[in-house]
N, C-alpha and C positions, 0 to 999 in steps of 0.2 A: 781548674783555672777559669776564672771568670773575667770577662772583659766588658768594658763600657762600649756599646756599639757606636756611640757618638764620637769617641776618640780613637778606638781601635776595633774595627769590625773585621774579623778574620775572613778572608776570601779564599786562601789556599795555603798549603804548608808543604814542607819537604824535610826529609832527614838528611842532613849533609853527610857525605861520605867520611868515615873515620871519626865522626863526632859522636862519641859514646853517650847514650842516654840524652841526646839533644835533638831538638826539632827547631826549624826556622818557620815562624808564623808570618804571613803576609796579610796586609789589611787593605780595605777599600780606601783608606786615607793615604796610601802610598808608602807608609813606613813598615819596617820589619822588626821582629823581636826574636832573639835566640833564647830558648828556654831549656832548662834541665828538667826533664820529666820525672826523674827519680827523686830529686829534692824539691820539685815544684817551685823553682826559683828562676827569675829572669836573669840572664847573664849579660846581655848586651842589647841595645836598641839602635837600629839603623835608621837614620833620618829618612832615607829613601827619596821618593820623588812625589811631587804634588799631583799624582795621577793614580787612580785605583789600579792595584796589581791584580791581574786576571789569571796569570800562570807563573809557575816557578818550577825549575828542574835542575837537578844536579848535573854538572858538566863532568866529562871524563877526568879533568884535572882536579886535584884536591883543593879545597877551600874556594872553589869557583862554582857559581850557580848562574843559570840563565833566568832572567826575570822578564815577563811580558806584561805590558801595560794596556790599559783600555784605549789609549790613543794610537795603538799599533806599534809603539816603540818597544824594541827588544834590547835589554841591557845585560851584558856579561859583567858580573860583579864579583869581586874578591872579598870574601867574608873576613879573612884574617886581617887584612889591612883596611877594610871598609873603603875600597876604591873601585871605580868603574874601569874595567879593562877596555871594553869597546861597546858600541851600540849599533843597532840597525833600525830601519824604519820600513814597515810594510804598509801598503796603501789600501788594504782590504778591510780596515777597521780593527776592532779589538783582537788581541792575541788570545786564542782559546787554549792552546797547548804548545809545548816546546819539547823537542827530543834531540838527543845528540847521538851520532854514530860512534860506536865503540870498536870498530874493526880497523882502526888506524887511519881512517879518512877524516880530516878536520871539517866535518859537515854538521851544521845545525839545521833542524827543520822547525818551522813555525806554522801554526794553523790559524785560520781566520773564521769568522762567522758566516762567510758566504760559501764555504766549502773548499777553498783553495788552500794549497800547502806550498810554502816557499822554502827553498833550500839555499842556505847561506854558507859561503866558504869562509872559515874562520881565519885562514892564513892571509888571503887577499882582501878580506873584509868586503866582499862583493856578493851579489846575488848569483848563485850557481845555476838554478833552474826552478821550475814551478810544476806543480801537479794541479792542473785546472780541473775544477769540479770533481775533486776526489770524493766528495759526498754531497748529497742533496740537502744542504743546510750546514750548520756549524759543525766543525770537526771537534768532537767532545774529548777524545782521547787519542794519544799518539805515543808510540814507544818503539825504539829500535831494539831488535834482539841482540843479546850479548855476543860480540865478536862476529856478527853476521851482517851482510848487506841487506837485511830484511827489516821492514817497518810495518807495524800493525796500526791501523786506524779504525775508529768507529765514530758514528754520527747518529743524528736523529732519524735517518732514513732506514733504520733497522738493518744495518749492514755492518759486517766486520770484514775488513779488507787487508790483504797482505801485499806489500809493494816490494819489488826487488830492484836494486840499483846495480845493474850490470851493463848499462849502455856506455858507449864511448864518451859521451859528453857528460857523464856523471848523473844524468837524470834517471828517474825511476819509471817503472811500468807495473801494471797490475799483474800479480802472479796468481792469486786465487782469492776467492771471497766466499762468504756465507751471507746470503741476503734473504730477506723476507719482505713482506708487504710494508711499504712505508706509510700507507693509509689502510683503514680497515677493509677486510675482504667483503665482497658483495654476494658471492655465490661459490659454493664448494661442492664437488662431486667426486666420488671414487672412480678411478679409471682401471679397467681390467677386471679379471675374475679373482685375482689373488688378494686384492685389497692392500697392495703395497704402495700404491701411488694415488695421490689426490691432485685434481685440477682445481685451481683456486684463482678466481678473478677478484680484483680489488679496485678501490677508488684511486689507486696510484697509477691507473692505466696499464696495468700489467696482467698477463696470464702466466701463472706459475705452476710448475710441477712440484708437489710437496711429497717427499718420500716418508712413509711411516716406518721404514726399516733402517735406512741409513741416510743421515742428513746430507752427506756429500753428494747424493744423487739429486738433491733438490736444485732447481734452476728456474730461470725465467725463459719463457718461449720468446725467441728473438722476433722483433718487429722490423728488422732490416738494418742497414748501415746508417743509423741516425746520428752516430757520434761524429762522423765526418761532416754530415749536413749541418749539425748544430754549430760546429766551428765555422762553417762557411757563412751561415746566416746570423751568427752571433746570438743564438738563442740557446736556452737550456734544453737538455735532452728530453726532459719531461714535456716540454711544450710542443715537441714534434710527434709525440706518440698519439695513438688512437684515443678517442674518448673512453672513459671507463666502461668496462663490460658489466652488464647486469643480467645477461642470460647467455648460456652456451649449451651445446650438446656435443657428445663425443661417443664414438663407437670404435671397438677394437678390430672389426672386420675390415680387411683390405688396407690396413694402416701402412703396410710396406709398399703399397702400390700408388696411393694418392692420398690427398688430404682426408683426415678423419675427424676433424674438430671444426665446428662452426660457431661463431660468436655474433652477438648483436650489441651495439654500443648506445650509450645515452645520446639522444638527439641525432643519430646517424641514420641515413637512408640506405646504408649498405651493410650487408652481413658479410663477414670476412671468414675465409677458410684458413685452417692451420694444419700442419703435418706434425703429429706428436712424435713420431719416430725420429725426425730430424730436429725437433724442438725449434721450429721456425714457422714464420708466416707463409701461408700458401700463396698461390698466384691468382686466385679468383676473388672477385667481389660480386656479391649477388644482390640485386635490387628487384623489387616487385615489378612485374611486367605491366606497363601502362599503354593505353591506346590514346591516340589523338593528343599526345604530349600532355597528359594529365600530370598533376603534381604528385610526386612520390611522397608517401608517408614514411615516418620513422619506423624502422624494424623493431618490433616489440616481442617477437617470439620466434624460436628456431627449433628444428628437430632434424634428426638423421634416421634413416632406415637402418634396421638391424643388419642388413646385408652390406651396408656401407656404400651404396651406389647413389642414393637420392638424398637431397637436402630440401627441407620444406621451411619456408619463411612466411611470416605474417607481419603486417604493418598496422599502423595506427588508424588506417582507414577501413580496416576489416578485410583486406584482401589477403588471400593465401595462395602462394604459388609453389610449384615443385620444380626442382632443377636436378640435372645430373651433376654430381659433385666433381666427377673427373674432368668433364669438359666445360662445366658451367652452362650447358645448354638448357634452355627453357623447355619444360615438359608439360606445362598446363596450369590452369587456374581452377580453383575449386569455387563453385557457386557462379551464379549469373545475375548481376555482374560481379558481385562480391560474396564471400562466404558469410560475412557478418556486417551489420550496419554500424558497429562501433569497434573500438580498439581490441585487437587480439591480445588475450592474456595467457594463452597456453596452447601448445600443439603437441600431440602424441601420436605415434604410429605403432601398430601392433607388430608382433614378431614375424608375421608372414606376409606383410605388405598387403593386407586385405582391407583394413579399416584405418581411416585417419580421423582423429578426434580433435576438435577445436573448441576452446572455451573463450568467451568474449565478455566484454563489459555490457553487452546487451542482454545479460541474464540467461543466455542459452548455451547449451552444450550440444554440438552437432556431430553426427556420425556420417563419414563420407566413404564411398567406395574409392579406394586409392587409385586403381588403374582406370576406372571409367570417369572419375572426378564428379560423380553424381551424389546427391544427398540421399542418405538412407533413413535417418531418424533424427529427431530433434527433441531434446529435453530442456525444459524451462525451470528456472529457479526463482526464488523470491528476491534475490539480490544478485548484483553483478558477480561474475566469476573472478576470483583473484588469481588462481593458478591451478594447474592440473598436474598430476603425477601418475604415471602408468607403471604397473608391475606386469611385464609382458608374460611371464611364466604362468601367472594365475588369472590373467585377463581382468584384473581389478584396477579401476581408475579412481584415484582420490581427487575430489574437487573441493576446493575451499572457496568460500564466498565472502562478500563484504559484510555480511551479517554475522561473521565470526563462527559460522557453522562449517562442518566438513561432511561431505557426502561421498560414499563409496559406491561406485557404479560397476556392475557386471557388464562388460562390453559385449559379451556373447548374447545375453538376454536383453540388454539395453534397458535395464531398470536399476533403480537405487536399492541396494541391499542393506546399507547401514547409513545412519545419520548420527553424527557426534556433535554435541554442543558443550560448552564449558569455558571456552576462551572468552576473554572480555576485551580484547583489542585485536587489531589486524593480525591475521595469520601470515607469517613470513615464509614458512617453508614446510614441506611434507616429505617423508621418506618411508618406504616399506622395509620390513625385515626381509632377509633372503627367502624365507619360507612363506611370506605374505600373511603371517599370523598376527603381526603387530603393525600398527601404523603410528609413527612418531611425528608429532606436530610441534611447531614453535610459534610463538606469538610475541607481539610487542608488549604484552602484559608480563613479560619476563618469565613465563612458564614454559616448560617442556613436558608434554604429555605423551604417554604411551597408551594406545588404545588396542584392546583385544578384539580382533575382527570376528572370530567365530562366536565369541560370547557377546559382542557388542557392548563391552563395559570398559571402564577406565582402569588400567592396571597400575600405572605409576604416574606421579605428577610431582614435580619439584620446581622451585624458583631459583633463578640465578640473578646476580646483582645487576648484570647488564643484559638487556634483551638480546635474544638470538636472532641474527639476520639470515642465517642459512645453516642447514644441517644435512648430514648424509650418513647412511649406515653402510659399512663395508660389505662386500659380497659374501664374505665368510661369516658375517654376523658378529665378529669379534669386537669391533669398535663402532662408536658413534662419534662422528666429527661435528663440531659446532664452531661457528664464527659469531662474534658478538659486536654490538655497537661500540664504537670508540675503542676497540681493542684490536691490536695488530696480529695477535696470535690465533692459531687454529687449535682447538682443544679436543683431545681424544678421551672419550669415556669408555671404560671397559664394561663389557657385558657380563654381569655377575652370574647369569644363569649358565655360563659355560664352565665355571670353575667351582660351583657348589650348588647345593639345593636352595632354591628361592621359592617361597610360597607365593604363587601368582593369584592371590585372592583379590577380587575386584574391590576398589576403593569405595567407601560409602559416599553418598551424595553430598554430605556436609563435611567432607575431608578438607582440612586446611593444610596446604603444602608448606614445606619448610624451605628455607633458603640454603642452597648448597654453594659453598665458596669455590671460586675458580682458582686454579693453581697460580701462584704469584709470578709476576713478571720482573721483579727486582729482588736484589739480595736482601734488602731490608724487610720486605714483605715475607720472604721465604723464612728468615730467622724468626719473625713473629709467628708465622704459622707453625713452625717447629715447636716453639714454646707452648703454643696453645694445644697442639696434638699431644705433647708430653703430659699436660695437665688433665687431659680427658681420660675417662675410664676406658678400659679395653673395649667394652661393648660399643661405646660411641665411636672409638677410633676406627673400628673395622666396619662401621656403617650398619650395625644391627637395627638401628631405629628406622632405617629406610626399607626394611623388608618385613617379614612376617611378624616380628615382635612389635612393630609399630601398630599393627592391627589387633594386638592382644590375642593372637591365635597361637595355640600350641598343639602340635599333633599328639593325639592320645597314644598311650602305650599299646593298645590293641584296638584296631578299627571295629572288629566284630568278633563275637565268640564263635560265629559260624566259619570263620577263616582261621588259618594257622598263622602264627606270628613267629618270625625267626629272630634269633638273637643277633645276627649279623657279625658274630665273632669270626675270626679267621679260621679257615678249614683245618689249619695245622693244630688247632686247639681241641678238636673233637673227631676228626675224620679217621685218625690212625689209632684210636683207643683200643680197638680189638687186635691190632697188629703190632703192639709194642714188643712182644717177645720176638717176632721176626726181625724187627728193627734192631733190637739189642744183639741178636745173633749176627746180623749183617755188619754191625759196627764193632764186632770184636777185633782186637788187634791181630794182625797177621803174624807177627813174630812173638815168641814167648817172652815173658818178662826177663830182664837181665839179672844175672846173679849178683848178690850183694858183694861189696868190696871186701877184700881180705882184712882180717883183724890187724891192727897196728903192731909193729914189732915190740914197742914198749907198752905194757899194760899197766893201768893205774893200780897201785897197791896201797894198803894202809900200813903205817909204821907201827912197829911193835916187836916183841921178841920173836914172834912167828909172823912173817909177812903174809897178808891176806889180800886177795883181789877184791876191788870195789865192785859191788853188783850194780848194774845199770837199771835194774827193776826196782821200783819203789814198793816196798812191802808195807802193808797196813795191818795193824794189829786190831783184829775185830773181836778179840776176846773181851770178856767182862762186859759184853753188851747185853743189857737186860731187856727182855721183851715184855711188853705190857699185855695183860689179859683183856683190856678194854677193846671193844670193837671200834675200829676207825671207819666211819661211814664214807669218808671221802674216797677210800679204796674201792667201794662198791660202785662208784660213779664211773662212766666211760672215761677211758684214759686220754683219748685224743680230743682236740678242740672240735674236729668235725663231728665226732659222735655226740658231744654235748650239744652242738647246734641242732643235730638231727633229733635228739630227744626233746629239746625245747620247742622246735618247730612242730613236732608231732603233738605235743601237749596243747600248744596254742592254735593249732590248725592253720598256721601261717608259715608257708614254706619259702617265702621270698628271701629271708636271710640265708637259708641253706643254698638256694640257687645262686645268690650273689657270691657266697663263699666258693662254690664250685667254679664259677666263672673266673675267679681270680687265681685258681690253681692251674698248674700245668698238667699235661697228660700223665706223666709219671706219678705225680702226686695224687691224682684222682684214682689211678689204678691201685696205689698203695692203700689209700683209705678204704676203698671197696674191698680189698683183700682182708683188711683188719676187721671187717664185720663178721667174718666166719668165727665160730667157736674155737676152732683149732688155732686161730691167730690171736686169741684173747678177746674176741667179740662175743656176740650172743644171738640166739634165734630172734629175740625181741628186736634187736637192731635191724636184722634182715627184714623183718615184717614191717618195721617203720619206714625203711627205705622203699619198700614196695608200695606203701601208702603214698609216699612222695611221688613216685612215678605215676600212680593213678591220678593224683591231683594235676600233675603237669599235662598229662594227655587229655584230661577232661577240660582244662582251661585252654589248652592249645597254645600256650605261651612258651617261647624258647623251644620250639618244637624239635628242631634238629638236634639240640643238646639232649633233650629228653630221650630221643631215639638212640643216640650214641651211648648215653649212660645206661639205658636199659639193655642194649646189646652186650656191653661189657659186664654188667651185673649178672645177666643170665649165663654168660660164659663162665664166670668165676664160681657161681653158687647154684648152678642148675642141679647138681646132684643132691645138695642139701634141701632144696625146695621139694624135690620129688619124695624125699624120705620123711617129710613132715606134713601132716594133713592140713594144719592151719595155714602153712605157707602155700600148699597146693591149691587151696581154695582162693587165696589172694591171686595166685598166678592165673586161675581160670577167669577171674574178673578182669585182670589186666589184659589177657588175650582177647576177651570179648570186646572190651572197650577199644583196644588197639585196632582190631579189624573194622569195627563200626566207624571209627574216625577216618581210617584210610579209604573206606568205601565212599564216605561222604565227600572227601577231598577229590577222589577220582571222578565222582559225578560232576563236581564243579569244573574240573579240568576238561572233561569231555564236553560239557556244555559250552565252555569258552572256545574250544577247538571247533566245535560245530558252527558257532556263530561267526568265527573268523573265516572258516571255509566258505560259509554262505555269502558273506560280504565280498570275498575275493572273486567268487564265481558268478554271483547273481547280478543282474542289472537293476539297480535301485534308482 
């Protein structure tokens, strides 16, 4: 169906109830058309109204629909007779959505662009009630559940809300909701040691708990009873909240006793405390201590001690103060008169409350004695410090600077141990892996880089479409959480090294990262991504190009001829080869086989003068079969496929096809083939000799070592008496015995050397 947008621009549509294969199209010109989608023909045109139609919904009554106009007018229209039954007028602007109750109450709900919902009584033609500020912005969708007093709404504030109408005046109240950030997050961090919860601060002036396990646990940390205050002062709820949070710190210790979260806000001179267990705001506000009524600076950095007793705050003037978080009592100032001469960019405290580390825009990193408040050491950089991130267990501190470099400092020796460069724009966040072997960094150049700390090399690098503003790795190392510019969601990346082998080969200096798409946030994007994934090859779909295959690296079949190489087949394929007789004896049935059924009463007979019983056995007449005197050479060849492969491998001196054939066979099949090598079973001494040559080659090359040992054990068990009685086989057996002992002695020396080195490193002070 094609329409001219100048005469009929479709704005919304609905399928009228009981109208088979028909839809009602509404236009911005105010008219409506009824179409049959099966025959693709227009049935009827409704002249409508000279006002754009913004919403349409089927009423509980047949042939009746509710139509919402841009002027705020709501019309109840009968399609069968093309007549207006009644109309309403809302004063909040255009109608964005309409819904009807279907539980027997004649109530219609209409939504507006300002977030209010009006409830209309269809019997009295009057306003029944309102839901003020149902959403922060226009209500995009609204629907009553069938035969229930429940209504679901959604809006641009990234919220899905369920309202229940159980009050005496017929008005509704909020029953439950699923909400997220209405503006992009600014900082995210995992909370706790299990990695099940995230703390997320956003530009929407909220601090939220995000659950990675169950979304029902996600919630917003309360800032107090702002709802009542917003009604009293006639302001929106968002206007009374604290300014957006750009930095926070949280600890799990003593969380049941007092506040354990501290935040700093844009342009605010106060740092506020929160209690995570109660999901609410704390009772303390911390400001830097000033003498002689000096002007307070804005709080720019906060930190908590690992014991949960102390809070440290720094401001834009360079002052750093310590407080007792339980009582909010002032405990001292670092530096005289200030710790730094410029804005504080980061604060970190070690795990035993011995050293406090502060980074500033004055290009310095300072080490302080926490209890004495005295300066221990100062490190200077070529550019101002952007932020710092401490891994307490390893005593490693990551420092990012304005020159896009990252320095890793050992706080015990107080010197830089690693320096990483590669980002081309401002570094937005840093995070360590739980074992401190990796450092993950994000930048405004849209790249996320993973650095190997022991090797000092870049392990992984990829680009995202939207720059990352914050990232955090879970304490279990399972997830990497990221937040992005102009994106409301928090994205979880799975650590591939936990689920399979990943070759951690350092990337070359000229490596060009590829763009990795983020999960879609709309149904249309999700369908497009599904179609694209189906068109991709399997290797690309599972991300093989992002690991070792992208580097062109393939692990060799054997690392060294000095080492043994295992086949990695399951033990059930080779461990019980010499015990098959015991297993068969154990698996014998406990009861004897049942007797066959008795013969039938009526036996089949052939018709004739003398009746004869029909024989069930098919007899073949092999008489008159002439035998040829010519020699058939194919009868001289080995009878089984295994024996033919053995002879071919021996002639070509390539035993890989024979080993591949044995790998595909089961234990019983291998035993049967080895038994058939004996002359009494139809084999030949030559076949036994060739199989011994195969064992010699396998032990010499040391490939598939455990299989060769298992095959040799079974072979000697079956044919030991034959080998002893033949001199040529006995000579091969001596060679095999000598080579076997030599190989095992060499392996034992390597094992002893490894055990010796491990014992030395465990006991010696290096």
